[in-house]
N, C-alpha and C positions, 0 to 999 in steps of 0.2 A: 319609618326613619324620622319623619318630622316630629312625631310624638316622643321618640326616644331622645332626640336632641333637646327638646323642651324639658324633659325630665332631668337630663344631665345638667342642663344650665341651672335649673331650679335647685337641684341638690348642691351644686357648686356655690350658689348664692347663700343657701342655708349654712353651709360649712364656713363660708367667709364671715357671716354674721356671728356664728358661734365662736370663731377664733379672734374676733375683734376685741381689743382691750376695753375694759370698763373705764370710761372717762370720768374724771371728777365733775361734780356739779358745776354748772355755769353760774358765775357770780355776777350780780347786777352792780351798778355803781353804788358805792356805799357799803359794800361787803355783804349784801343780802343775797341768798341763793335765789335763782330763778324759780318761778312756780313750776311744779310738776304737773304735766298734762296727763291725767289718769285715763285709763281705758273706760270707755262708756259702751256697754253692750247694746247692740241694736234692739234687743228684746228684754223686757223686764219679766216676762213670763213666756213659757213655751208649752202650749197645750200638747197633749200626746198625739192628737190627730194632725198637728202641724209640724211635729218634730222632724219628720222625714223631709218634707218640703223645705223647711227652714234651713236644715243642715245642708241640703243640696244647693240651695241658693247661696249660702255663705261660702261653700266650697267653690262653686262656679265663679263667684266674684273674686275670690282669692286667686284662683288659677288663671283667670283671664287677665288679672293685673300683673301676672308673671309671664305674660306673652304666650300662654297656651291659646290655641285657636278655640273658638266657641264649641265646635264639635268635640274636640279632645277634652275640653273642660267638662262638658256635660257627660261624656262617657266615663271619665275618671270619677266625677261626683257621684254618678249612679253606682259605680263599683264601690266607692268609699262608704256610702251609707249602708250598703249590704254587708261589707266586710266588718264594719264596726257596729252592726245593728244591736248586738247584745250590750255593748259598752255604752253606746250613745242613745239607746232606746229609739232607734230610727226604723224599726219595722213598720210596715204600712198599717195604719189604724184608720178605719173608715170614720168619716165625720158624721156625727149625730147632733142635730140641732139641740141647743140648750145643755149639751154635755161639755164640760170644760174641766177636764182633769189635767193638771199641769205636772211637768217634770220639776224636780227640785233644783233650784239655783240656775236661773237663766243666764246670769253673768258667767257662771262657771261653764255652762253649756257652750256659749259662744266662743269663749277663750279656748275651750277644749277642742272645738272644731278647727280653729286656726292652727293649733299645735299639731293635731293629729293628721291634718291634711299633709303637712310637711313630713310626718313620719310615714304616711302611706306612700307618698311620692318616693321617698328613700327606698322603701321596700320594693317598689316596682323597678326603680333604677338598678337595684342590686339583684333583681331576679327572684326575690323572695315571694313576690306576688305577681301573677301573670298580668301582663299589660292587656287591658281589655280591647276587644275589637270594636271598631266603629260599626254600628248596625248597617247592614247592606242598603237599606232604604235611604240612608243619609245621603248617599251619592246620587240619588234620583233627582235631587233638586240643586239648583244654583241660587244662592242668595248672598247679598253683601249688606253690611250694616255699618253705620258710623254714628258715634255718640260723643258729644263734647260739652263741657261745662259752659264754654263761651265766656261771656262777661258776668254771668251770675256767680254769687259767692259759693253756691253749692250745686252739685249735679244731682237732680232729682228725677231724671228720666231713667227708665229701664226698658229693655226689650229682650225678646227671645225669638229665635228661629228654630223650631223643633221639626227638623226634616223627617224624623222617624220617631213615632210615638211609642215604639216598643220599650224605650228607656223608662217609660212611665206606666207600663201595661198593668202593673199590680193594682192600679186604681180602677181599671175597667171591670164592669160586671162579667165580661167574657175575656179575660186576659189572654187566653190562648188564641183568640182571633185577631188581636192587635198586630198589625204588620203582615198578617197572612191573608188579608182581604185581596180580592181581585184588583181593587183600586184603592190603595192605602191613602190615608189623609195626612197632610203636613199642617202644622199650626204656626202662624206668625203673629206676633203681638208687639205693640208699642204702647207703653204706659207713661204718660207725662205727669209726673208728680208735682204737687204744690203744697206748701206748708210743711214740707218734710218729705223724705223718700220712703217712709215705712210702708205706705199702701202700695206704691208702685213696685217696691221690692217684693212685697208679699204676693201681689198679683202675678209677677213674673215667675216666682218660685212655685206657685201652686196652680196656675191656669192650665198647664197640660194635664195634670191629674184631674182637675175639676172638669175639663172638657171631656175626658174619657168617662168620668162618672156620669156625665150628662148624656152619654151615648156614643160620643166619638165620631159622629157623622158630619159630613160637610153639607148641612142643611140649616135652615133658619130656626127650626124648632130646637135643635141641639144648642145653637148659639144662645137663644133666649134662656134656655134652661141652665146653661153654663154660667151666664151672668147672674141668674137668680141664685144659684148655689154659691157663687163667689161673693155676692152681696150678703148672704146669710153668714158665711164664714167670717168675712171682714167686719160685719157689724158687731158680731160677738167679740172678735179680737180687739177692735177699736174700743169697745165699751170696757173690756177688762184691762187693757193696757193704757187707756186714756190717750190713744192716738187721735190727733186732730188734723192729720194730713188727708189728702185725697189724691186722686189721679184720674185723668181722662184716659180713655182706652180706645184703641183700634185693634181689632182681632180678625184674622182671616183663616178659615179652614179650607184647604185647597186639595182637590184631587185632580185626576186627569180630565174629568168632564165638567166640573163646575167649581165655583168659589162661593162659600157662604161668608158674607162680610157683616161685621157688627161694629158699631161705634157708639161712644158715650162721651159727650163733651165736645171739645173743639179741635182735637187732632183729626187728621185727614187720611182717607183711603182713596187712591187714584189708580186707574187702570190705564196702562200705556198700550195704545193700538198702533196700527201701521202709520197713520197720518196725524194722530193727535193723542193727547192725554185727557182723560175724562175724570173729573172729580165725582166720586160716587157718594161720598158722605156729605152731610149737611150739618153745620155747626149747631150745637145746642147752646145757644147764647141768649142773654136777656133781650137782645135786639130783635129776636124772632118773635113776632106777635103771638103765635100759638104757645111758645114756651113762656113768654111773659104772662099770658093769661092763666096758664096752668100754675105758675108760681104764685100769682095773686089769689087764685082760688084756694090754694093750699095755706093761705095765711101770710104769705111773704109780700115783699114790696120790691120794686125795681127803682134804684136810685142812681143818679149820675155822680160819679166820683172822678174829678179831674177830667171830665169829658167822656168817661167810659161808664157804660151801664153795668151795674153790679146787683146781684141778689142780696137784699138786706145790707147794701153798701159794702159787701165783703167779696163774694166770688163773682168772677166775670163769666162763669159757665153755669148752666142750669141742670146739668147732669154730670155725674162722675161716680167713680168708686170711692168708698170711704166717705169723708166729710159728714160724719154722722151728726155733728152739731148743726148741720144745715137742713136736716130732715124736718118735715116732709117736702119742703120746697125743692131741695136738691135730691134727685132720684138717680138710681143706677140702672134704670131700664134702658137698654140700647135700642137704636134703630137697626134693622137688619135688612139685607137683600140677598138675592141669589143671582149670580152672574154666570151664565153658561160660557164655557171656554170654547174658542174657535181658533182658526189659523191667524186671525187678525190681532189676537192678544199677545203682546210681547213681554209685558212686565206688570207687576203689581207694586205699588208704592204705599208704604205706611210711614207717616211722618207726624212729628209733634208740631204744634202750632208755631214754634220758633222757626220752622222751615216752611210749613204750608201757608202761613200768613204772608210771607215775603215773596213767594213764587206762585203765580197763577198757573192755570193749566198749560197755557202756551209757553210760559217760562220753563216749566218742567220739560216739555218736549224739546224746546230749543237747546237747553243745556245738556240734555241727554244726547241729542244729535251732535252737539259740539264735542262732547267727551268722546263719543264713538268715532268721530272723524279725525280727531287729533291725537288720540292715544291708541296704543296697540291693543289687540285683543287680550293679551296676557294681563292687562291692567283692569280687567272687568271687575275685580274685587274692590276697586277704588271708586266705583261709580257713586255710591252713597256719600263717600267723603267729598267728592266733587260737588254734589248737590248741596251738602251742608256748607261747604266753602262759599258757594255762590250766595246762599242765604245770609251768611255772615258778612260778606262783602257788600251786599246791598243794604245792610243796616240792622240785621237781627242781633239783639243783645241777649236773647233768651237761651236756655239750654237747647241744643240742637241734636235731634235724633232722626235718622232716616234709614229705613229698611227697604231694600229693593229686592223683589223676588222675580227671578227670570222665569217666565212662563214658557219660554222656549230656550234652547241652549244659547249662551252668550254669542256664539259665532253667528247665529241668525240675526241678532240685533245689530251686530257690526255689518253684516251683509245688507241689511235694510238700508243703511246709509252709505254704502259703498258706491262710488261713481259707476255709472253704467257705461261699459266700454263701447257699446253699440252707438251711444249718442255721440261719442267722439268721432267714430267712423263716419256717421251721417254728416257731421259738421265739416269733415275733411272732404 
């Protein structure tokens, strides 16, 4: 019902836009027409091995901007690239290093996606195309996310919560096994872009497929291989399209038994337990002696710019995805760890530095407890928004992104902070 309502609302918006009269050009003082802001495609080239992921990401961003839930947006985007595979050339093509065959006209490709998503939504609303079902495994997880531009001129963060990887199973060496495992894996990522959003957007659109290509398991070996594959793909794309942006990354592959965690840069991964929040990740920054030594041995230098240490006076991180102009000083090799799950783990937090720099571990725990004790259980989906709001209030001017993964049902987290009736009886 929720998806049908979103479809109906989007179709009504499209029809309203189509019926709107064409307005005369706006005139500036002096009788000159205002300049026309022309469409700038996000890609100048679309390699065949990236077309499917690029199209899906463009579709997801368009749908979520129209108030579709993330799960509905991903399900529709997956059906969209399959339905128009012959028209858009979005069949799955395995990546091969140093092979870069492109589709004709990237600008036309991006504009075509935007138009055809609207057509596809109309077809579903009219019953001409079956409304796809959300995969069963999606409901096995509870997560909430919030992202906002804050005081920055552009929003460069991206994130994804892939509760069920069957939507990307074509990328797996054993696609029939994805989702049918005894203990299926979910994937959660936050990418904090800088110098543009190209790398963060690319990583978001392709990480689930890359993770499955790497084996799709919740272990450190898979995480390291996934980052290696992502670096190979991104380095080639950045070189060909002259991308100069980068992104820090925090990625978590989670099943019922354990969590494989990987980080690259200064975004943070934290685990919430019964009585505290523990920061698992360690920032890759020039202020870290080991990182500074590695940068200098690679031929770089650490310089202070307005009181902040930066690599070659440019970046304030020593590891990131993209940033090919900073190689070999800037690397994309992540740190990884494996965390066993137990009854004491309630949540997993992935946050960009706009949030994690403003809140220490005790702050996270305090404000999670405050939210759970002052808001009803039905508001569990707003927990990430609350944490971002706290970071903004205490002074963050950066982009804000926080993804909270409930490792136990939300009701357990609320019960953790509920008053103990027996204590009141004892006091009486």
